[in-house]
BALOBA-1460 file (C-alpha; in Angstrom, 3 decimals):
// residues 276
<rec num="1" residu="x" x="23.435" y="61.135" z="-1.691"/>
<rec num="2" residu="x" x="26.709" y="59.108" z="-2.060"/>
<rec num="3" residu="x" x="28.944" y="60.945" z="-4.623"/>
<rec num="4" residu="x" x="32.027" y="59.463" z="-6.124"/>
<rec num="5" residu="x" x="35.118" y="61.582" z="-4.999"/>
<rec num="6" residu="x" x="36.449" y="61.645" z="-8.584"/>
<rec num="7" residu="x" x="33.110" y="62.840" z="-9.660"/>
<rec num="8" residu="x" x="33.427" y="65.852" z="-6.949"/>
<rec num="9" residu="x" x="36.962" y="66.611" z="-8.327"/>
<rec num="10" residu="x" x="35.586" y="66.885" z="-12.076"/>
<rec num="11" residu="x" x="32.574" y="68.987" z="-10.994"/>
<rec num="12" residu="x" x="34.899" y="71.498" z="-9.126"/>
<rec num="13" residu="x" x="37.133" y="71.567" z="-12.106"/>
<rec num="14" residu="x" x="34.384" y="72.366" z="-14.533"/>
<rec num="15" residu="x" x="32.738" y="74.941" z="-12.316"/>
<rec num="16" residu="x" x="35.966" y="76.784" z="-12.309"/>
<rec num="17" residu="x" x="36.647" y="76.533" z="-16.030"/>
<rec num="18" residu="x" x="32.936" y="77.974" z="-16.562"/>
<rec num="19" residu="x" x="33.642" y="80.878" z="-14.303"/>
<rec num="20" residu="x" x="37.019" y="81.532" z="-16.182"/>
<rec num="21" residu="x" x="35.258" y="81.392" z="-19.614"/>
<rec num="22" residu="x" x="32.304" y="83.571" z="-18.356"/>
<rec num="23" residu="x" x="34.531" y="86.306" z="-17.161"/>
<rec num="24" residu="x" x="36.638" y="86.258" z="-20.171"/>
<rec num="25" residu="x" x="33.560" y="86.686" z="-22.319"/>
<rec num="26" residu="x" x="32.324" y="89.523" z="-20.159"/>
<rec num="27" residu="x" x="35.678" y="91.165" z="-20.441"/>
<rec num="28" residu="x" x="35.601" y="90.947" z="-24.151"/>
<rec num="29" residu="x" x="32.314" y="92.597" z="-24.358"/>
<rec num="30" residu="x" x="30.673" y="89.697" z="-26.276"/>
<rec num="31" residu="x" x="27.662" y="89.637" z="-23.771"/>
<rec num="32" residu="x" x="27.634" y="93.353" z="-22.974"/>
<rec num="33" residu="x" x="24.286" y="94.995" z="-23.565"/>
<rec num="34" residu="x" x="21.603" y="96.175" z="-21.365"/>
<rec num="35" residu="x" x="19.664" y="93.174" z="-21.046"/>
<rec num="36" residu="x" x="22.609" y="90.666" z="-20.101"/>
<rec num="37" residu="x" x="24.138" y="90.008" z="-16.708"/>
<rec num="38" residu="x" x="26.255" y="87.613" z="-15.095"/>
<rec num="39" residu="x" x="23.498" y="85.338" z="-14.012"/>
<rec num="40" residu="x" x="22.583" y="84.846" z="-17.743"/>
<rec num="41" residu="x" x="26.026" y="83.294" z="-18.378"/>
<rec num="42" residu="x" x="25.342" y="80.781" z="-15.674"/>
<rec num="43" residu="x" x="21.918" y="79.732" z="-17.075"/>
<rec num="44" residu="x" x="23.743" y="79.191" z="-20.556"/>
<rec num="45" residu="x" x="26.093" y="76.748" z="-18.776"/>
<rec num="46" residu="x" x="23.518" y="75.014" z="-16.471"/>
<rec num="47" residu="x" x="23.304" y="72.198" z="-18.868"/>
<rec num="48" residu="x" x="27.026" y="71.433" z="-18.281"/>
<rec num="49" residu="x" x="26.375" y="71.273" z="-14.653"/>
<rec num="50" residu="x" x="23.506" y="68.911" z="-15.126"/>
<rec num="51" residu="x" x="25.469" y="66.647" z="-17.316"/>
<rec num="52" residu="x" x="28.343" y="66.706" z="-14.776"/>
<rec num="53" residu="x" x="26.138" y="65.709" z="-11.982"/>
<rec num="54" residu="x" x="24.843" y="62.735" z="-13.913"/>
<rec num="55" residu="x" x="28.272" y="61.674" z="-14.660"/>
<rec num="56" residu="x" x="29.461" y="61.720" z="-11.027"/>
<rec num="57" residu="x" x="27.594" y="58.311" z="-10.376"/>
<rec num="58" residu="x" x="25.179" y="59.561" z="-7.650"/>
<rec num="59" residu="x" x="23.631" y="56.833" z="-5.771"/>
<rec num="60" residu="x" x="20.576" y="56.859" z="-3.675"/>
<rec num="61" residu="x" x="21.022" y="55.980" z="-0.050"/>
<rec num="62" residu="x" x="18.379" y="54.400" z="2.186"/>
<rec num="63" residu="x" x="16.277" y="56.830" z="4.245"/>
<rec num="64" residu="x" x="17.786" y="58.439" z="7.075"/>
<rec num="65" residu="x" x="17.601" y="56.599" z="10.302"/>
<rec num="66" residu="x" x="16.259" y="59.095" z="13.050"/>
<rec num="67" residu="x" x="16.992" y="56.504" z="15.587"/>
<rec num="68" residu="x" x="20.768" y="56.949" z="14.969"/>
<rec num="69" residu="x" x="20.471" y="60.575" z="16.514"/>
<rec num="70" residu="x" x="22.299" y="60.666" z="19.763"/>
<rec num="71" residu="x" x="19.823" y="62.101" z="22.225"/>
<rec num="72" residu="x" x="22.515" y="63.505" z="24.497"/>
<rec num="73" residu="x" x="24.072" y="65.718" z="21.710"/>
<rec num="74" residu="x" x="21.273" y="66.256" z="19.170"/>
<rec num="75" residu="x" x="18.186" y="68.595" z="19.404"/>
<rec num="76" residu="x" x="18.675" y="69.363" z="22.971"/>
<rec num="77" residu="x" x="15.324" y="71.220" z="23.031"/>
<rec num="78" residu="x" x="13.638" y="67.750" z="22.709"/>
<rec num="79" residu="x" x="15.173" y="66.756" z="26.069"/>
<rec num="80" residu="x" x="13.925" y="69.937" z="27.645"/>
<rec num="81" residu="x" x="10.221" y="69.325" z="26.630"/>
<rec num="82" residu="x" x="9.332" y="67.758" z="29.876"/>
<rec num="83" residu="x" x="10.622" y="70.712" z="31.785"/>
<rec num="84" residu="x" x="8.112" y="73.210" z="30.427"/>
<rec num="85" residu="x" x="5.239" y="71.102" z="29.198"/>
<rec num="86" residu="x" x="3.606" y="67.634" z="29.444"/>
<rec num="87" residu="x" x="4.110" y="66.104" z="26.029"/>
<rec num="88" residu="x" x="1.387" y="64.071" z="24.187"/>
<rec num="89" residu="x" x="3.287" y="60.880" z="24.791"/>
<rec num="90" residu="x" x="3.172" y="61.539" z="28.529"/>
<rec num="91" residu="x" x="-0.475" y="62.404" z="28.389"/>
<rec num="92" residu="x" x="-1.419" y="59.218" z="26.256"/>
<rec num="93" residu="x" x="0.551" y="56.976" z="28.668"/>
<rec num="94" residu="x" x="-1.039" y="58.447" z="31.924"/>
<rec num="95" residu="x" x="-4.499" y="58.313" z="30.547"/>
<rec num="96" residu="x" x="-4.121" y="54.768" z="29.402"/>
<rec num="97" residu="x" x="-2.763" y="53.692" z="32.711"/>
<rec num="98" residu="x" x="-5.517" y="55.514" z="34.389"/>
<rec num="99" residu="x" x="-8.183" y="53.742" z="32.235"/>
<rec num="100" residu="x" x="-6.364" y="50.321" z="32.961"/>
<rec num="101" residu="x" x="-6.238" y="50.790" z="36.633"/>
<rec num="102" residu="x" x="-9.705" y="52.261" z="37.160"/>
<rec num="103" residu="x" x="-11.372" y="49.031" z="38.039"/>
<rec num="104" residu="x" x="-8.996" y="48.386" z="40.977"/>
<rec num="105" residu="x" x="-9.478" y="51.834" z="42.564"/>
<rec num="106" residu="x" x="-11.739" y="52.416" z="45.538"/>
<rec num="107" residu="x" x="-14.819" y="54.329" z="45.206"/>
<rec num="108" residu="x" x="-13.237" y="57.587" z="46.456"/>
<rec num="109" residu="x" x="-10.364" y="57.210" z="44.283"/>
<rec num="110" residu="x" x="-12.625" y="56.638" z="41.233"/>
<rec num="111" residu="x" x="-14.837" y="59.691" z="42.336"/>
<rec num="112" residu="x" x="-11.534" y="61.836" z="42.641"/>
<rec num="113" residu="x" x="-10.240" y="61.034" z="39.113"/>
<rec num="114" residu="x" x="-13.678" y="61.176" z="37.503"/>
<rec num="115" residu="x" x="-14.229" y="64.561" z="38.837"/>
<rec num="116" residu="x" x="-10.880" y="65.803" z="37.576"/>
<rec num="117" residu="x" x="-11.332" y="64.226" z="34.047"/>
<rec num="118" residu="x" x="-14.854" y="65.686" z="33.745"/>
<rec num="119" residu="x" x="-13.475" y="69.207" z="34.429"/>
<rec num="120" residu="x" x="-10.488" y="68.805" z="32.072"/>
<rec num="121" residu="x" x="-12.438" y="67.533" z="29.150"/>
<rec num="122" residu="x" x="-14.393" y="70.832" z="29.155"/>
<rec num="123" residu="x" x="-11.212" y="72.814" z="29.193"/>
<rec num="124" residu="x" x="-9.079" y="70.735" z="26.691"/>
<rec num="125" residu="x" x="-8.730" y="72.325" z="23.317"/>
<rec num="126" residu="x" x="-6.913" y="69.365" z="21.375"/>
<rec num="127" residu="x" x="-9.574" y="66.739" z="20.110"/>
<rec num="128" residu="x" x="-7.161" y="63.853" z="20.226"/>
<rec num="129" residu="x" x="-6.290" y="64.380" z="23.855"/>
<rec num="130" residu="x" x="-9.937" y="65.124" z="24.602"/>
<rec num="131" residu="x" x="-10.715" y="61.812" z="23.014"/>
<rec num="132" residu="x" x="-8.426" y="59.760" z="25.298"/>
<rec num="133" residu="x" x="-9.826" y="61.621" z="28.267"/>
<rec num="134" residu="x" x="-13.218" y="60.566" z="27.386"/>
<rec num="135" residu="x" x="-11.952" y="56.960" z="26.851"/>
<rec num="136" residu="x" x="-10.489" y="57.106" z="30.390"/>
<rec num="137" residu="x" x="-13.615" y="58.580" z="31.718"/>
<rec num="138" residu="x" x="-15.821" y="55.681" z="30.572"/>
<rec num="139" residu="x" x="-13.865" y="53.288" z="32.507"/>
<rec num="140" residu="x" x="-15.106" y="55.055" z="35.686"/>
<rec num="141" residu="x" x="-18.675" y="53.867" z="36.754"/>
<rec num="142" residu="x" x="-19.134" y="56.539" z="39.371"/>
<rec num="143" residu="x" x="-21.680" y="59.252" z="38.936"/>
<rec num="144" residu="x" x="-19.024" y="61.819" z="39.051"/>
<rec num="145" residu="x" x="-18.046" y="60.889" z="35.582"/>
<rec num="146" residu="x" x="-21.424" y="61.723" z="34.187"/>
<rec num="147" residu="x" x="-20.919" y="65.505" z="33.758"/>
<rec num="148" residu="x" x="-17.789" y="64.858" z="31.399"/>
<rec num="149" residu="x" x="-19.812" y="62.107" z="29.539"/>
<rec num="150" residu="x" x="-22.748" y="64.386" z="29.145"/>
<rec num="151" residu="x" x="-20.484" y="67.118" z="27.799"/>
<rec num="152" residu="x" x="-18.732" y="64.546" z="25.454"/>
<rec num="153" residu="x" x="-22.051" y="63.310" z="23.743"/>
<rec num="154" residu="x" x="-22.361" y="66.661" z="22.266"/>
<rec num="155" residu="x" x="-18.711" y="67.165" z="21.445"/>
<rec num="156" residu="x" x="-17.895" y="68.772" z="17.967"/>
<rec num="157" residu="x" x="-15.638" y="65.735" z="17.298"/>
<rec num="158" residu="x" x="-17.717" y="62.779" z="15.984"/>
<rec num="159" residu="x" x="-15.280" y="60.139" z="17.327"/>
<rec num="160" residu="x" x="-15.658" y="61.554" z="20.719"/>
<rec num="161" residu="x" x="-19.396" y="61.404" z="20.594"/>
<rec num="162" residu="x" x="-19.134" y="57.779" z="19.603"/>
<rec num="163" residu="x" x="-16.992" y="56.932" z="22.685"/>
<rec num="164" residu="x" x="-19.469" y="58.861" z="24.866"/>
<rec num="165" residu="x" x="-22.372" y="56.677" z="23.436"/>
<rec num="166" residu="x" x="-20.583" y="53.639" z="24.214"/>
<rec num="167" residu="x" x="-19.842" y="55.013" z="27.859"/>
<rec num="168" residu="x" x="-23.569" y="55.743" z="28.360"/>
<rec num="169" residu="x" x="-24.517" y="52.318" z="27.015"/>
<rec num="170" residu="x" x="-22.752" y="50.840" z="30.103"/>
<rec num="171" residu="x" x="-24.939" y="52.873" z="32.554"/>
<rec num="172" residu="x" x="-28.496" y="51.461" z="32.919"/>
<rec num="173" residu="x" x="-30.059" y="54.582" z="34.107"/>
<rec num="174" residu="x" x="-32.972" y="56.700" z="32.636"/>
<rec num="175" residu="x" x="-30.583" y="59.721" z="32.069"/>
<rec num="176" residu="x" x="-28.392" y="57.536" z="30.006"/>
<rec num="177" residu="x" x="-31.183" y="56.322" z="27.947"/>
<rec num="178" residu="x" x="-32.623" y="59.721" z="27.390"/>
<rec num="179" residu="x" x="-29.161" y="60.922" z="26.131"/>
<rec num="180" residu="x" x="-28.637" y="58.074" z="23.934"/>
<rec num="181" residu="x" x="-32.093" y="58.412" z="22.458"/>
<rec num="182" residu="x" x="-31.578" y="62.132" z="21.697"/>
<rec num="183" residu="x" x="-28.312" y="61.353" z="20.087"/>
<rec num="184" residu="x" x="-29.967" y="58.512" z="17.880"/>
<rec num="185" residu="x" x="-32.702" y="60.775" z="16.715"/>
<rec num="186" residu="x" x="-30.814" y="64.131" z="16.195"/>
<rec num="187" residu="x" x="-27.203" y="63.421" z="15.260"/>
<rec num="188" residu="x" x="-26.122" y="63.937" z="11.710"/>
<rec num="189" residu="x" x="-23.180" y="61.551" z="11.649"/>
<rec num="190" residu="x" x="-23.749" y="57.791" z="10.756"/>
<rec num="191" residu="x" x="-21.224" y="56.600" z="13.147"/>
<rec num="192" residu="x" x="-22.523" y="58.416" z="16.082"/>
<rec num="193" residu="x" x="-26.142" y="57.115" z="15.279"/>
<rec num="194" residu="x" x="-24.738" y="53.620" z="14.935"/>
<rec num="195" residu="x" x="-23.060" y="53.819" z="18.345"/>
<rec num="196" residu="x" x="-26.247" y="55.208" z="19.959"/>
<rec num="197" residu="x" x="-28.652" y="52.598" z="18.576"/>
<rec num="198" residu="x" x="-26.052" y="49.836" z="19.669"/>
<rec num="199" residu="x" x="-25.899" y="51.253" z="23.125"/>
<rec num="200" residu="x" x="-29.786" y="51.619" z="23.295"/>
<rec num="201" residu="x" x="-29.953" y="47.778" z="22.545"/>
<rec num="202" residu="x" x="-28.480" y="47.403" z="26.161"/>
<rec num="203" residu="x" x="-31.602" y="48.523" z="27.695"/>
<rec num="204" residu="x" x="-35.132" y="47.052" z="28.155"/>
<rec num="205" residu="x" x="-38.457" y="48.315" z="27.431"/>
<rec num="206" residu="x" x="-41.059" y="48.905" z="24.785"/>
<rec num="207" residu="x" x="-39.419" y="52.172" z="23.621"/>
<rec num="208" residu="x" x="-36.232" y="50.435" z="23.072"/>
<rec num="209" residu="x" x="-38.024" y="47.765" z="20.935"/>
<rec num="210" residu="x" x="-39.750" y="50.630" z="18.985"/>
<rec num="211" residu="x" x="-36.298" y="52.292" z="18.174"/>
<rec num="212" residu="x" x="-34.774" y="49.275" z="17.232"/>
<rec num="213" residu="x" x="-37.466" y="48.507" z="14.677"/>
<rec num="214" residu="x" x="-36.835" y="52.054" z="13.278"/>
<rec num="215" residu="x" x="-33.214" y="51.103" z="12.861"/>
<rec num="216" residu="x" x="-34.067" y="48.074" z="10.830"/>
<rec num="217" residu="x" x="-35.901" y="50.208" z="8.404"/>
<rec num="218" residu="x" x="-33.412" y="52.799" z="8.116"/>
<rec num="219" residu="x" x="-31.980" y="53.631" z="4.688"/>
<rec num="220" residu="x" x="-28.424" y="53.346" z="5.666"/>
<rec num="221" residu="x" x="-27.106" y="49.676" z="5.767"/>
<rec num="222" residu="x" x="-24.735" y="50.528" z="8.759"/>
<rec num="223" residu="x" x="-27.797" y="51.775" z="10.748"/>
<rec num="224" residu="x" x="-29.646" y="48.601" z="9.867"/>
<rec num="225" residu="x" x="-26.796" y="46.344" z="10.889"/>
<rec num="226" residu="x" x="-26.581" y="48.243" z="14.216"/>
<rec num="227" residu="x" x="-30.350" y="47.507" z="14.542"/>
<rec num="228" residu="x" x="-29.634" y="43.904" z="14.198"/>
<rec num="229" residu="x" x="-26.880" y="43.980" z="16.794"/>
<rec num="230" residu="x" x="-29.174" y="45.793" z="19.099"/>
<rec num="231" residu="x" x="-32.000" y="43.390" z="18.747"/>
<rec num="232" residu="x" x="-29.545" y="40.433" z="19.243"/>
<rec num="233" residu="x" x="-28.766" y="41.872" z="22.562"/>
<rec num="234" residu="x" x="-32.316" y="42.969" z="23.516"/>
<rec num="235" residu="x" x="-33.987" y="39.704" z="22.415"/>
<rec num="236" residu="x" x="-31.423" y="36.967" z="22.640"/>
<rec num="237" residu="x" x="-32.626" y="35.992" z="19.233"/>
<rec num="238" residu="x" x="-30.498" y="35.641" z="15.914"/>
<rec num="239" residu="x" x="-32.208" y="35.766" z="12.690"/>
<rec num="240" residu="x" x="-29.114" y="36.306" z="10.481"/>
<rec num="241" residu="x" x="-28.007" y="39.442" z="8.785"/>
<rec num="242" residu="x" x="-31.017" y="40.372" z="6.627"/>
<rec num="243" residu="x" x="-33.075" y="43.262" z="8.095"/>
<rec num="244" residu="x" x="-36.163" y="41.989" z="6.205"/>
<rec num="245" residu="x" x="-35.786" y="38.754" z="8.035"/>
<rec num="246" residu="x" x="-35.835" y="40.599" z="11.402"/>
<rec num="247" residu="x" x="-38.643" y="42.904" z="10.497"/>
<rec num="248" residu="x" x="-40.733" y="39.783" z="9.737"/>
<rec num="249" residu="x" x="-39.789" y="38.451" z="13.186"/>
<rec num="250" residu="x" x="-40.957" y="41.833" z="14.808"/>
<rec num="251" residu="x" x="-44.365" y="41.226" z="12.989"/>
<rec num="252" residu="x" x="-44.898" y="38.018" z="14.764"/>
<rec num="253" residu="x" x="-43.725" y="35.739" z="12.018"/>
<rec num="254" residu="x" x="-41.322" y="33.016" z="12.263"/>
<rec num="255" residu="x" x="-39.084" y="33.475" z="9.266"/>
<rec num="256" residu="x" x="-36.903" y="30.658" z="7.807"/>
<rec num="257" residu="x" x="-33.248" y="31.624" z="7.967"/>
<rec num="258" residu="x" x="-31.117" y="30.076" z="5.234"/>
<rec num="259" residu="x" x="-27.423" y="30.210" z="5.377"/>
<rec num="260" residu="x" x="-26.385" y="31.523" z="1.992"/>
<rec num="261" residu="x" x="-22.734" y="32.407" z="2.536"/>
<rec num="262" residu="x" x="-23.398" y="35.878" z="3.766"/>
<rec num="263" residu="x" x="-24.052" y="35.244" z="7.163"/>
<rec num="264" residu="x" x="-21.513" y="34.464" z="10.032"/>
<rec num="265" residu="x" x="-20.843" y="31.148" z="11.754"/>
<rec num="266" residu="x" x="-23.244" y="31.987" z="14.435"/>
<rec num="267" residu="x" x="-25.866" y="32.195" z="11.970"/>
<rec num="268" residu="x" x="-24.861" y="28.792" z="10.643"/>
<rec num="269" residu="x" x="-25.334" y="27.211" z="14.010"/>
<rec num="270" residu="x" x="-28.609" y="28.952" z="14.588"/>
<rec num="271" residu="x" x="-31.311" y="26.231" z="15.456"/>
<rec num="272" residu="x" x="-33.483" y="27.694" z="12.900"/>
<rec num="273" residu="x" x="-30.930" y="26.822" z="10.302"/>
<rec num="274" residu="x" x="-29.900" y="23.355" z="11.717"/>
<rec num="275" residu="x" x="-33.472" y="22.104" z="12.069"/>
<rec num="276" residu="x" x="-35.487" y="23.181" z="9.121"/>
């Protein structure tokens, strides 16, 4: 608060006057009884204090600029954090660098980091840190990353399970497909089911086709849209954004796709729309 110096003088003078008057009244016995005490006098004059504060011309300043703190003199304990622990900023930076540099590492280096991450993910108690570890682990295509990803796909944090689904979707193995299928069928979080069915669309086979059809008929629009995205990758076809149109296509029909303003640019350029 920016207070007018003249207002401070008036406030100080008024408070002293209140003290003098209150002590004088007590001395004369005007407020002497069993239920009166010195604090009551102050409450009686509180309205005077409020009025004086309003009269001092207080002005609201801009929010304090934390960047103005001198790091060499203020909060020295902040400067000592790195001596005793690895801060979140350090972990986030290191994990981001690890993820970005994974592709350029040798197989042995990837295996070493993936093994370490898989072990640390199981021990890390902070979800946000665990989440970044899983993101980093997804960048390692080596088999040593799979124990950590398998643990992550059943993590209590739904966001971590989503990232794990995305990671398993990049691994074209029977084990990956099995884990995604189990997650798609059993997980209770819509976002996780969406990530799982999207990842399943990266695979081939009759069972993939069957699960994508189920997604088109799901009651949740987000799951239906994920089924459409999965079918686009699975089939190379594009029949717009309407699940019913895709369902008709799965039944062998050749539906007419009409651009009605709800589809995207890709739908507008679809040959089925251009040449009708």
